C-alpha positions in Angstrom: -28.9 -104.2 24.7 -28.1 -100.7 26.0 -31.2 -98.7 26.8 -31.1 -95.6 24.6 -33.1 -93.5 27.1 -30.4 -94.3 29.7 -27.7 -93.3 27.3 -29.5 -90.0 26.7 -29.7 -89.2 30.4 -26.0 -90.0 30.8 -25.1 -87.5 28.1 -27.3 -84.8 29.5 -26.2 -85.0 33.2 -24.8 -81.9 34.8 -21.1 -82.4 35.7 -20.2 -82.7 39.4 -17.0 -81.0 40.5 -15.6 -81.8 43.9 -13.6 -78.8 45.4 -11.2 -79.8 48.1 -9.6 -77.1 50.3 -9.1 -76.7 54.0 -9.4 -72.9 53.7 -13.2 -72.1 53.4 -12.5 -68.7 51.7 -10.5 -70.4 49.0 -13.2 -73.0 48.6 -16.0 -70.4 48.4 -13.9 -68.4 45.8 -13.5 -71.5 43.6 -17.2 -72.2 43.9 -18.0 -68.6 42.9 -15.7 -68.8 39.9 -17.5 -72.0 38.7 -20.9 -70.4 38.9 -20.5 -69.5 35.2 -20.4 -73.2 34.3 -23.4 -75.4 34.2 -22.2 -77.8 37.0 -22.8 -78.9 40.5 -20.0 -78.2 43.0 -19.5 -80.1 46.2 -17.1 -78.9 48.9 -14.7 -81.0 51.0 -12.5 -79.6 53.7 -9.8 -82.3 54.0 -8.5 -85.4 52.3 -10.5 -88.1 54.1 -13.7 -86.2 53.5 -12.7 -85.9 49.8 -12.1 -89.6 49.4 -15.4 -90.4 51.1 -17.3 -88.0 48.7 -15.4 -89.4 45.7 -16.6 -92.9 46.6 -20.2 -91.8 47.2 -20.7 -89.3 44.3 -18.2 -90.3 41.6 -17.6 -86.6 40.6 -16.6 -85.7 37.1 -13.6 -83.6 38.2 -11.6 -82.7 41.4 -10.1 -79.4 42.2 -7.6 -80.4 44.9 -5.6 -78.2 47.2 -2.2 -79.7 48.0 -1.4 -78.4 51.5 -4.0 -79.7 53.8 -4.1 -81.2 57.3 -4.8 -84.9 57.9 -3.8 -85.9 54.3 -2.0 -83.9 51.6 -3.5 -83.4 48.1 -0.7 -85.6 46.8 -1.9 -88.5 48.9 -5.6 -87.9 48.0 -4.7 -87.8 44.3 -2.5 -91.0 44.6 -5.4 -92.9 46.2 -7.9 -91.8 43.6 -5.6 -92.7 40.7 -4.7 -96.1 42.2 -8.3 -97.1 42.6 -9.7 -98.7 39.4 -13.2 -97.3 40.3 -12.0 -93.7 40.4 -8.8 -93.6 38.4 -10.5 -91.9 35.4 -11.6 -88.9 37.4 -9.5 -85.9 36.3 -7.7 -84.1 39.0 -6.6 -80.4 38.9 -4.3 -79.5 41.7 -4.8 -76.0 43.0 -1.5 -74.9 44.6 0.6 -72.0 45.8 3.6 -74.3 45.5 5.8 -73.6 42.5 9.0 -75.5 43.2 9.9 -78.0 40.5 9.9 -80.8 43.1 6.3 -80.0 44.1 5.2 -80.2 40.4 7.1 -83.4 40.0 5.4 -84.8 43.2 2.0 -83.8 41.7 2.7 -85.5 38.4 4.0 -88.6 40.3 0.8 -88.7 42.3 -1.2 -88.7 39.0 -2.6 -85.2 38.7 -3.9 -84.2 35.3 -3.3 -80.5 35.5 -2.3 -77.6 37.8 -3.7 -74.2 38.6 -1.6 -71.8 40.6 -2.8 -69.6 43.5 -3.9 -66.9 43.4 -6.3 -68.5 41.0 -7.0 -66.6 37.8 -10.7 -67.1 37.0 -10.3 -67.3 33.2 -7.5 -69.8 33.5 -9.5 -71.9 35.9 -12.6 -71.9 33.7 -10.6 -72.9 30.6 -8.8 -75.8 32.4 -12.1 -77.0 34.0 -13.9 -76.9 30.7 -11.1 -78.8 29.0 -11.0 -81.5 31.7 -14.8 -81.9 31.6 -14.8 -82.3 27.8 -12.1 -84.9 28.1 -14.0 -86.7 30.9 -17.2 -86.6 28.8 -15.5 -88.0 25.7 -13.8 -90.7 27.8 -17.1 -91.7 29.4 -18.8 -91.7 26.0 -16.0 -94.0 24.6 -16.4 -96.4 27.5 -20.2 -96.6 26.9 -19.7 -97.1 23.2 -17.2 -99.9 23.8 -19.5 -101.6 26.3 -22.3 -101.3 23.7 -20.2 -102.8 21.0 -19.1 -105.6 23.3 -22.8 -106.4 24.0 -23.6 -106.5 20.3 -20.6 -108.7 19.6 -21.6 -111.1 22.4 -25.2 -111.2 21.2 -24.0 -112.0 17.7 -22.0 -115.0 19.0 -25.1 -116.5 20.5 
C-alpha cells in the first residue's frame, strides 16, 4: 500500500522551475521575479542543457525562451512533450516573437502557455502560479489513481 508519510512529503515539496534562456540577464531577471514564490529555480543556457536538466531533475515547470543557439525552444518543448516521462511538465514559452505563425509553432510543439517579452512580473507570477497549481493537481490525481489501483489489485487477491 502507499506509504502515507511518502505521500505527505510529495505534497509538501517545493516546486522546481527550470528557466531556459541563452541571455544571462533575461535569466537573472526571471529568477529575481520568481523570488516572491516559494520555489527553487534552476538555470539553463541552451536547449541541450535544458533537456539534460529535465531528465535529471524532473522540474515542475519550464520557462523556455524560443530563440536560442544550438536548439530552439520549439524543439526543446517538442522533445519534452514527446517523451512519456516528461510530457506532463508544463511549459511556458517566454518570447519576444508575436507573429501568429510563431504562436502556432509554439502550440504545435506542445507549449502550455506564453509570456511576452518584455516580461511583466505580475503576469509572469500569475501564469506560473496557475501552472504550478495545475501540475500539483495533476500529480495528486496520478498518485490517487495509483493508490486506487493498488487497493483494487489487493482486493482481487
